[in-house]
C-alpha positions as CSV (number, residue, x, y, z in Angstrom):
1,M,56.4,-56.3,17.5
2,I,56.0,-53.1,15.4
3,E,54.2,-55.1,12.7
4,S,51.8,-56.6,15.2
5,D,51.2,-53.2,16.8
6,N,50.4,-51.7,13.4
7,E,48.0,-54.5,12.7
8,K,46.4,-54.1,16.1
9,L,45.8,-50.4,15.5
10,G,44.8,-50.7,11.8
11,F,41.5,-51.1,10.2
12,T,42.0,-53.8,7.6
13,T,39.8,-57.0,7.7
14,L,41.2,-59.8,9.8
15,S,39.9,-63.1,11.2
16,L,38.4,-63.4,14.7
17,E,41.2,-65.8,15.6
18,R,43.8,-63.2,14.6
19,L,42.1,-60.5,16.6
20,Y,42.2,-62.7,19.7
21,E,45.8,-63.4,19.1
22,L,46.6,-59.7,18.8
23,Y,44.8,-58.9,22.0
24,K,45.8,-62.0,24.0
25,D,47.7,-59.9,26.6
26,E,45.1,-57.1,26.9
27,R,42.3,-57.0,29.4
28,Y,39.6,-56.4,26.7
29,I,39.3,-55.9,23.0
30,P,37.8,-52.5,22.0
31,Y,34.4,-52.9,20.5
32,A,35.4,-51.2,17.2
33,Q,38.0,-53.9,16.6
34,Y,35.3,-56.6,16.4
35,L,33.9,-54.6,13.5
36,R,37.1,-55.3,11.6
37,T,36.5,-59.1,11.5
38,E,35.4,-61.2,8.6
39,N,32.4,-62.2,10.8
40,W,31.1,-58.7,11.1
41,K,31.9,-57.9,7.4
42,T,29.6,-60.8,6.4
43,K,26.9,-59.8,8.8
44,R,27.1,-56.2,7.6
45,I,26.6,-57.1,3.9
46,E,23.7,-59.4,4.9
47,I,21.9,-56.4,6.5
48,L,22.9,-54.0,3.6
49,D,21.5,-56.5,1.1
50,R,18.2,-56.8,3.1
51,D,17.9,-53.0,3.1
52,N,18.8,-52.7,-0.6
53,F,22.0,-50.9,0.2
54,R,20.1,-47.8,1.2
55,C,19.7,-45.9,4.5
56,R,16.3,-46.9,5.9
57,E,15.6,-43.3,7.1
58,C,16.6,-41.1,4.2
59,N,17.3,-43.5,1.4
60,G,20.9,-42.3,1.2
61,Y,23.3,-44.4,-0.9
62,E,27.1,-44.8,-0.5
63,T,29.2,-42.0,-2.1
64,K,32.8,-41.6,-3.3
65,N,35.1,-38.6,-3.9
66,V,36.0,-37.9,-7.5
67,K,38.6,-35.5,-8.8
68,N,36.9,-32.3,-10.0
69,N,38.2,-31.5,-13.5
70,L,37.5,-28.2,-15.2
71,K,37.1,-27.8,-19.0
72,T,38.4,-24.5,-20.4
73,A,39.1,-23.0,-23.8
74,F,42.7,-24.0,-23.4
75,G,42.0,-27.6,-22.4
76,T,41.0,-29.5,-19.3
77,V,42.5,-28.6,-15.9
78,F,42.7,-31.7,-13.8
79,G,42.5,-32.3,-10.1
80,L,40.8,-29.0,-8.9
81,G,39.6,-30.4,-5.6
82,Y,37.0,-33.2,-5.3
83,K,33.3,-33.6,-5.9
84,T,31.0,-36.2,-4.3
85,E,29.3,-38.8,-6.5
86,W,27.4,-42.0,-5.8
87,I,29.6,-45.2,-6.0
88,D,29.3,-46.9,-9.4
89,T,26.6,-49.5,-10.0
90,Q,28.2,-52.9,-9.2
91,T,27.6,-56.5,-8.4
92,I,28.8,-58.0,-5.2
93,I,29.3,-61.8,-4.8
94,W,29.5,-62.8,-1.2
95,T,28.8,-65.6,1.2
96,D,26.2,-65.2,3.9
97,C,26.4,-66.2,7.6
98,D,24.9,-69.7,6.6
99,G,27.6,-70.3,4.0
100,N,25.4,-69.7,1.0
101,Q,26.8,-67.7,-2.0
102,R,24.7,-64.6,-2.7
103,I,24.7,-62.0,-5.5
104,S,23.7,-58.4,-4.7
105,E,23.0,-55.7,-7.3
106,L,23.8,-52.1,-6.2
107,N,21.9,-49.5,-8.2
108,K,22.9,-45.8,-7.7
109,S,20.3,-43.0,-7.4
110,N,19.5,-40.8,-10.4
111,E,19.8,-37.7,-8.3
112,K,23.1,-36.1,-7.4
113,P,24.2,-36.5,-3.8
114,E,24.1,-33.2,-1.9
115,K,26.6,-34.5,0.7
116,K,28.8,-37.4,1.5
117,Y,27.1,-40.6,2.6
118,N,28.6,-43.7,4.3
119,L,26.4,-46.6,5.1
120,Q,26.6,-48.1,8.6
121,I,24.8,-50.8,10.5
122,H,22.9,-49.6,13.6
123,H,22.2,-51.8,16.6
124,K,18.7,-51.0,17.9
125,K,19.8,-52.4,21.3
126,Y,22.9,-53.9,22.9
127,I,23.3,-57.0,24.9
128,I,26.3,-57.3,27.3
129,D,29.0,-59.8,26.2
130,T,27.3,-60.4,22.8
131,L,29.5,-60.2,19.7
132,P,28.2,-57.7,17.1
133,W,27.2,-60.3,14.5
134,N,25.4,-62.5,17.0
135,Y,22.3,-60.3,17.1
136,K,19.0,-61.1,15.3
137,N,18.7,-59.4,12.0
138,E,15.6,-57.5,13.3
139,D,17.8,-55.8,15.9
140,L,20.0,-54.3,13.1
141,I,19.2,-51.6,10.5
142,T,21.1,-49.8,7.8
143,L,21.6,-46.1,8.4
144,C,23.8,-43.5,6.7
145,N,26.4,-41.7,8.8
146,H,24.1,-38.7,9.2
147,C,21.0,-40.6,10.3
148,H,23.1,-42.9,12.5
149,T,24.5,-40.0,14.4
150,E,21.1,-38.3,14.7
151,T,19.6,-41.5,16.0
152,H,22.1,-41.8,18.7
153,E,21.8,-38.1,19.6
154,K,18.0,-38.3,19.9
155,N,17.5,-41.8,21.3
156,K,19.2,-43.6,24.2
157,I,20.0,-47.1,22.9
158,P,18.9,-49.7,25.5
159,I,21.4,-52.1,26.9
160,Y,20.4,-55.5,28.3
161,D,22.0,-58.4,30.1
162,K,21.8,-61.9,28.7
163,K,18.7,-62.6,30.7
164,G,16.8,-59.7,29.0
165,N,17.0,-57.3,31.9
166,Q,17.7,-53.7,30.9
167,I,20.8,-52.2,32.4
168,L,20.7,-48.6,33.5
169,G,23.5,-46.1,34.1
170,I,25.5,-46.9,31.0
171,E,26.0,-43.6,29.1
172,P,27.1,-43.1,25.4
173,C,30.3,-41.4,24.6
174,D,29.7,-37.6,24.4
175,R,32.3,-37.2,21.6
176,C,30.7,-39.7,19.0
177,A,27.2,-39.8,20.5
178,G,27.6,-43.6,20.9
179,T,28.3,-44.4,17.3
180,G,32.0,-45.2,17.9
181,Q,33.0,-43.4,14.7
182,I,33.5,-39.8,13.5
183,A,32.5,-39.9,9.8
184,E,34.6,-36.8,8.9
185,Y,37.8,-38.6,9.9
186,K,37.0,-41.9,8.1
187,H,40.4,-41.7,6.5
188,V,42.1,-42.0,9.9
189,Q,41.8,-45.5,11.4
190,N,38.4,-45.8,9.7
191,G,37.0,-42.9,11.7
192,I,37.2,-44.5,15.1
193,C,36.4,-42.2,18.0
194,F,39.6,-41.6,19.8
195,K,37.8,-40.7,23.1
196,C,36.0,-44.0,23.6
197,K,38.3,-46.0,21.2
198,G,35.2,-47.2,19.4
199,E,33.7,-48.6,22.6
200,R,30.7,-46.3,22.3
201,F,29.8,-46.3,26.0
202,N,31.4,-45.6,29.3
203,K,31.4,-49.3,30.1
204,I,33.0,-52.2,28.2
205,L,30.2,-54.0,26.3
206,I,32.1,-57.2,25.7
207,E,34.4,-58.8,28.2
208,K,36.9,-60.9,26.4
209,N,36.4,-64.0,28.4
210,N,32.6,-63.8,28.4
211,A,31.7,-63.4,24.7
C-alpha cells in the first residue's frame, strides 16, 4: 500500500495502464498525473523537436545547475553554491507517436543564461475530457517556464466541449495561473501546484470515464 501511494504521488514516468490502476478507486485522476505518462512524454518530445528545443517566445533553452568552484592561489575551492548553465549539447533518440524512430540534435546557445529555464508544452486551448496528447500539434507550443507563466497571466486559455462550443465560467488556479506547476519548486513532486493539484482550473478537465 505504501509503495503504491508513493508511486501515485511521485513524478516518475509510468504507463497509462499503470496510472489507471493506481487511481482505480479515485473519482478522477489529477491532470498533472497524465503528464507523467509515456504517452505525454512522447508527445512532449515531438513538440520540442518541432520547435528546435527552444521557447517560441524568447528562444530560451533548457538549463542545469552546476557546482560553482572558485580558483584561488591556494588551490580550487569546490562546491561554493551553484551557477546556471545551458544543458550540454546532446543527441536524443526517441520514438514518435506514429512509432517511427527519430533522432534530435540539441544545440546549446553561445550566450550565457541569465536565469534558469525549463521548457514546457503549452496548450493553446483545452477540450473537456481530452487527454493531453490527443490534441493537434498546432494546438501545442513550446514555452519556457517564464513565458508559460506570463502567457497564462495575460491570456485566458479557452476551454471547449467536444462539439467545439466554448465553455465559460471555468477559471484558472490563482496560485499557478493555470500552468499547474510552480517552477521554483520543480524539485518537489516536479513542481506541481499543491493548491489545484496540477488540475490548472477550478473544474476537472478530464473525467476518468469520459476520456
